[in-house]
N, C-alpha and C positions, 0 to 999 in steps of 0.2 A: 770048949767054953762058950755061954751063949750069950750074945750080945743083945742088946735093948737100944732102940733108934725113937728120940722125941721130935717130932717133926712140926711142933705145932709152933714155933716159932717162925719157920720157915714159909706157912700158909700165911702169917699175918704178913710177912715181908712183902710178897707177892701182891696181897691184897692195898699195902700200900702204895706200892709200885704203878698198880691200875690205877689208883685214885689219883694219883700225880700227875700219872698220862693222859686221862680222862681230862680233867683239868687244864692241863696244856693246851691239850687239842681244843678245849673247847674256850681257852681264853683266844685260841690263834683265829678261831671260827667268828668271836664274837668283835675281835680287833678288824679281821676283814669284812664284816657285815658292815662296821660304823664306818670304815675308811668309805665302802660304796654309796652308802647312804649321804655322808658327807659331798663326793662327790657330785652323786646323782641333783643334791639341792644346789651346790654350785651352777651345773650345765640347769638347772630350771630357772635358776634366776638370772643366768648369760641370756636364755632364750626369751623371758620375759621382757628385758633389756631390750633385743633385738626387735622383739614385736610391739612393745611401744614407740622405738625410731620408726616402722614400719607403718605405723597409727600413722605418725606426725610427718611423713612421706604424703600419703594420702591425702591428709589433712590440708599442705601449706600448697599440694601441686594443686588441686582441687579449687583453692581458695586463689591463688596467681593464677591460675585462668582465667576466674573473672575480673581480675585488675586488667588483664589481656582484651576482654573485652572492652573495658571500659576505654581502653587505649584506643582502639579500633573506632569508637564513637569518635572520640578528640582526632581523630586523623579524619575523620569522615567531616567533621567540622571545619576542620582545617582547608580540606579538599574541598569545600563549599567558599568558603571566604574566597582562596586563591580563584577558584575561577569566575566567582562573582566579578574580583577584579580584574581578569582579564575580558569579560563583558565588559568591562565600564571602559577600558581600553579601546575594545572594537568600534564601541559607540560615542565615544569621545571625538569632537572634532578633530584633534591635529594625529590624534591613534601614536602615537611617540612607541615604538617599538612592536608595535601591531598591525603596519599598515599593510604587511604585502606575506603572503602566505609563508614566504620562506623565513620571516621574522615570527611569524603565528607559530610555524613549527619549533625554532630555538624557542619560544616561551613554553610550549607544550612541555618539552625536552627539561626546560628549568624548573617547572613548576612538578613535573614528574622526582626529580633530582630530590626539591626541597621539600616535598611531602616525604620522601625515605628518610632523609636524614631528621624530619621532626618524627618520624615514628621510631626510628632508633633511640630519640632522647628522650621520649614518652615513655618508652619502656625502660632505660636507664632510669630514670626520676622514678617509676613505679617500684624496682628493685629498690633502690636507698630509702623509698617510706615503706615497704614493705618490711624492710627489717628495721627500720627503728619501730616499728606500730608491734612487729611479734615477737622481739627478744626476749620471751619472758616464759615459763616454763609453763607446762600444760600439763596439770596431772590427769590422769583417766582411774585410776583405784588408788586406793593407800598404799603408797612406796614406791606405786609406777606410774612413771612421765616420760611426756616427751620437750626437747628444747631446739627451737631454731636458733644455731649459735649463729650463722653467718647468710648471707645472699651476696654473691657475688655475680656481675657481667662480666664475663669471659671472651665478650664480643662477638665479631662474627668470624667463624674457622672454616664457614662455608662459604661461598659467594651468594645465598641465599637463607642462610639459617645463621642466626642468634642464638649463644648460648648463655644461660644463667645457672650458677653453678649455686644449688642450698646442701651446709650442712646442719643433719640435724641428729642429734644424741636421743639417745633411748636409755631411761634411770631405773634401775632397778634396784632402791637401797642404795648401796656401798657400789653398784656395777653400773659401770656405762659404756655405751656400743653407740659409735660412729656411722654413721650413713651420707654418704655424700651423692647427692640427688642431682642429674645436670637436666635440664630441660631444654630442649630446642624447637625453638620458634622461628617457623617461616617466612622471612622477610620477603614483599611481594614481588615480583619485578615492575610490575606497573601498579600506581595507583591512582591511572584516569585511563580510560580506553581514549585513543588518539583519534582525533576527529576525520580521518583520512577512514578507520575503520566506524566507528559510532558516532556521531555526535548530534547536537541540539541546533538546527538551523536557528541564526538571529538575522533579521532583515536590518539593512541599514540605511538610513536615510539622507544624504549627501545633497546639499542646499546648493545651489548655484545662485549666487550673490549678483553677478556680471551676466543679466540676461539681457540677449541682443533679438532685435524685432524677428531674425531670422530664426531664432531659437523656439517663437511661440507656434510660427506657421510651418514647422520643419517637420512634415508628417507623413509616417510611413505607416500603410495599412499592417496589420499584425497577420500574423498568420493564421490564428485559431477562432475558431466562431465563440461566438457566447454561448450557443450549447453547449460545445465540444468543452468549454471552460467550466461550464455548470455542473458538467458529467464527472469532469476532472475534480473538479473541486468535491464532487458527493463520494470519492473513492479516493480520494489522497488529502491527507491533513498535512500533508507539506506546503500546499497552494495557498500563499497566503498574500498574495499579489497578483496582479497581470492584467493583459490588454487582450480584449478580444475585438472581433469586428460582429455589428448584428446584421443578421441576415433582411432581407426586405421586407418580409410577410412579417417578421418579428417582433414581437411585442416587449417593450423592454421596462415598463414602468415598475414593474413586482421586482428587476435585478436587484435592484438594493435591497429587499426585504428578504430576499432568497440569501445574498452574502450575510447579511445581520443574524439571518435562522444558523447561519455557520460559525456563525460565534467570529467572524471577519467584520472588518472596517471596509466600506464603503471607499474610501478616499484613496484605500489602495490598489483600488479600480478603474481602468479608463474604457470607456468603451466608444468604439469609431461605428459613427453610423451615416452611411451616403441618403437617407431617409429620415430626418430628424420626426417629420410631423409622423409618419407610418410607424413609426418605432415607439414614439414618447407620446404621440398626441390622439392618436387613433380612437381612445376607450370615448374621448371628452369630445371628440369631434363631432359630432352631428349636426352642429349647428356651425361648423366650422370654425370654432373656437380653440386652442390648447390652451390647456390651463390646469389648475387643481393636479399638481405634479411638484411630491415632496421625494426629492433621489439623494436625500443623508448624504449628502458630500458626495458624491460620485461624479468623477470624472467624463464630459462628453467631447469628444472632436468629431465634426466634421470637416473630412479632408479636404474637399474640394471642391462643396456645395454651399450654397446659400439656403438659409430656410425660409418659404413664404408661407405665411398664415392670413386665410383669407378675411379672418374676423379680428375679434379680439386673443392676445396673448396676453396671461395675467394669473393669477395665483401659483407663480413658481416660489419655489426655495429649496433651500439645500444642494445646489448643484456647482459645481464649475465647467462653463459652457465657452468652448474654443470654435468659433464658427472662420474658417477657412473662406470666407465670402461675406456676402451681407445677411442682416436679419430683416425681414419685410413682413410688416403686421398690415392688412388692411382698414386696420379701425384702431382701438387703444393696445397699447403698450402700461400694462399700469398693476396695482396690488401685488408686485414681487417683494418677496421679504417677508411681506406683513406676520405670516404663521409663525417668524421666529427662524432660526437659523441663519446663517451667513452664505451668498452668493456670490461668485466673479464669473460675468461675461465676458467675453473678451470678439470683437468683432472688426473687420475690416469698413466692413458700409453698413448703413443705417437707413432706414426709411419707414416712418411711422406716418398712418394713414392719419391719424387723429393726437389724440393726446399723448404724452409720455409722463404719468404721473403716480402717486404713491409707491413710491421706490423706496425702499428702505432697506438696510443692512445688506445692500449690495455695490461693490465695484461694478461699474457698465465704463469699460474701457473702447474708445473707437481711431484703432489705431491705423486705418488706411490702407493702400496699397503698396506694395513693395516699390514700385514704381511710379513718378506724379505726385501731383499736389491736388489731387480733385477727386478724391474717394466721397462719394456722396454720406452727407450726415442730413436727412430731410425728416423734419418734424412739425407734422401740419398745424398741429395744436398748441397747447401749453408743454410747457417743459416744468416738471416739479422736481425737487431732488431730495429727498425727504433724511428722517435721523437715521445717522450711521450710514451714510451713503457717499458713494465718489463718484464723480461722474468725469469719467479721463479721456482727452482728447491731445490727441498728436495733431497739431495746425498745422506744420508744416505738409499733411500729406493728406489732408482734407479740405474740401473746395471751400476757399477763403469766404466767399459770400454766404455760405450756409454756416460757416462758424462764427462768425458774426451775429446771424439773424440769429442763432441760439443764445447769446449775450442779451440780446435784445425781451428775450421774455422767460429766461429761467428765472427761477424761484427757489431757494432755499427753506427747509424747513429744520427746526431742530441743527444737527450741526452736520447739514449736509453739505458738501462744498464740491466744488469744481476744480480739478489739475491738470495744467496743461503743459505740454513740451514743445521746446521749439530750439533747433540749434542758432538759430537767426539771433544775435542780442537784441538788434533794436524792434523786433514782432512783438508785441503784446495782445493780451486779448485784452477787448474792451472794456470788461468790467473788472474794476479792484476791490479790495475789499475782505474780511476776516473768513469771507469762503472760499478765496481764489487763491490759488498755488500754484505758483511754475516751478516746475523741476530745475534743477541746477545743472541734472545729467539723465539719460533715458535711459541710465540703470536704477535712478535712485524714485525716476518719475512711474517707471513699473511695478518697485519695490512698494509705493506709498498708496499704489492703486491696486495692492494685494497678490500683483503675480510673483509669483515665488518659484522658479523649476528646480525638482531634484530628482535624482536617481535612487534608485534602488538596489542593493545588493544584498545579497543571500553569504554571511560569513558562519561559517560550519564552527562551533566550540564542542572542546570535547567534552565528555561524561566523566563523572569519578567512581572508582570502581569499589562495589561492593566487598568489603574486606571480609573473609572470614579466620577465626583463628586456626592457623596450622601449627598443633602443636602435640610434643610427644616429651617422656622424659626416659631416662634410663636410670636404673637404682646401685649404686656400685657398693656393696659390701666389705 
């Protein structure tokens, strides 16, 4: 018997199954694709948040480094202030706490420690103010920003490093990423250069108010010639004072001008001369005069010889002359101090062949010899003491007849005066009045006559260190 098969229904079923399978696979693939897309969007958002935080790190580390430059400036200013106080102490009369080298060394250590503490304090202040001024969100693009969340000074974890922690957030929409950045700032070991390594020399003048006769004429010839001293000044900026001896054939009339041309002060220099006439007068001495000399406050000492001028001695100004002997002129001693400036002339004895007159702005002292009471004070002609001048006599050491003869002819112009000293309470200078002064002590006698002895000392003062910013940072993701 013949059988017939109808297969059309099966074909339809197979097609339907294939459609369902295809749709199912499509749905799986589409779901996977959508999941991958969502994951990629999340990753991109996270990466943008991190990138924003990194931009914040770059900005704030650069900005804070500028704050450290300001710290260095503040420390430099503080260093100058403290070193100026150091100098003031050294220059002061009592020099409390800085009189000896040991005391000054301790003071240097104290200054260095104080500057270190000030440096750390300034960094902490900068960190606090930085946090106060920068705690706000900074938007880079739409929906992307960074935020400085906090600034903390962690202190010194290493002897020479102070750490500062910056907490920075990167923001992308609802995604926030935190980065912790540690700034490492170097702390200098020294804020000043110790004076035994590098220093600024300061010349200190110490005044001796208790000067005695022996102090004035205690003379020691220096080892350095004035020619060699001039060469030394030409080659060394540290030579700012000194003593020298004039060679026998050397003219010293321009020595003060040389000193001034080097930016120095002639009053800080002393010239010892065995031949005053040759060293200081010979260029103007063709007619046996010694005249026209302005020495700009130079100190001159004749160690063991007298000065003798055949004719006039005139037109002297601006010098301090100590003669360990007699000053003798064949004619006038006059016109001293008329061109300005002040001078002090200290002699043991004096002989003037004619007038002593037109003396202004001058202290003229006749102190006599170390022993005896017969030192010469002879002035043949008139004696005229002019404006701002003081004629000073130790009448215990001078020939009594001669100083009494001075009293008979001395004339005072303006505020000119005569001061005298004697240890005998019964001895009096014959003249009395407003121009005559008796000193109660030898020290006050010398002081009133302009004699003030001083010694100089060079003290080394430390100099500040030029600070540079030692700066590094580490980012912790």
